[in-house]
Steps between C-alpha positions, in 0.01 A plus 500: 500500500278574802307826526703605790831430319376688194407802703838495666679478164297796366592705805868422456489575138336839567761582767785406263354714229471795730863469608633462145295783353378740775182690415535823320394740759613866548700562817443847645726642774279636787621853575821398325690210640373596852619188683853601436487876468293786654158502328412762236852621456745517213702235664212270506388549144856468372545176694172373351650530152816325617281227633350468151149608599281551188338800666505702815208645698536808717264747676446863437343806671470867401709734719384844624656672200348262247794259438467126482710329758552131560378388842253250626347666799314832534767600757881465525502352857551133422785532261663831594425493876374856463119558497419729194188478293611467133213706369596783737871497434695635198737290289798682639394425852443130427828467320678595819379182678695176522287210397778237481647470847204306640604212266871506590805720531603448137181674390559801710424825311243345258248764394140493393519487125286676249302312239730635228796340678339168528394495144856586383613159633273285292686289244380423149241229504408552870193681651386653819176502695441837648270471791307817575441526879318838484215608289422607134651842573834337404398427153600826313850480652529129429393566143767771460783291646416187291489704185844632538669178618681278253273198558223375283138516636491111524793524737333726750203325664276690748349305787287607794253379764317822424258430204463866439871530438480217237203665338662838485820366371331311218307808403811716487725228350301213332838363375639430854436151635309537831423233748254520798649373813271307744547314820292174469487453870427834657456515881141542618361503146354244262735399223402610151415229245662467167187629334494810720865575426447461129206726503688775682815448285285560187341810650845669571647366167779313678720266297512244778493408864791491748376282786628382836636144464217331689467140395190429693321746261730527191488151347486401133131549474534859625797563281320358188209739555729800512701409204188399303369851552817632323692629808867432595535325834791588738562429866693640804710452727634141469814395683417135518570261212216268570254795499648625172443159352139507603457854346651376181264205494212749542608677178684797648736669244706720735613456857635782726753390756758658742755244373500500124827322444428236765151434371615458141764249605252300716243482210774377268589200725 
């Protein structure tokens, strides 16, 4: 057998093995099943469970009256078409807004949910990634809500771009899994190396890194360094099957996607 033929046979065997036994990777619904339903709503998270997502991610802010509400932006303009700052608006005022109509008439009347409402949907064996979009001031209320919900600590992961949020959460609740979110290819800034990320993750006592799916940076060598340091390695937001496969090859354990059902089906082919 020639070297070229041997190489081809090896590649075909690897492809066949992937199709027969897809890699065991966690599929996380980004803001719920946000491709099909309005992001960060009860409809989106319930659909994520129907699409057999292993977990669902959603974003939280603190309202004016100290309640945790599920919304991605600091204002309501994009999803409610009414420009109100979440931090300067009470829960009752926020609940009057329609955050479903922008996605389609069938979602008209969808309201901004509370953290409690989202947690109440989580089935046995599933988990959520609660992305804190504000600062550490949210931690006392987050701690209170999580303590009274029916879920186990390992089912309620906290993630944030804000390293101070991760540090504060781990100080208050060492039992909660916390992952530091980082964009590996920031605009007008030099990308951080694996070593730099690991050093910071250790400082804030994070349990892992949740990174942008950037194959030019996040390859197997990068992934091996992160995992060798004892950290979990997750990525966001992947809606392309080839990119997902590259991330799996790099050693990623969890992939966040807008299309959880679709991505699982594609990876199983």
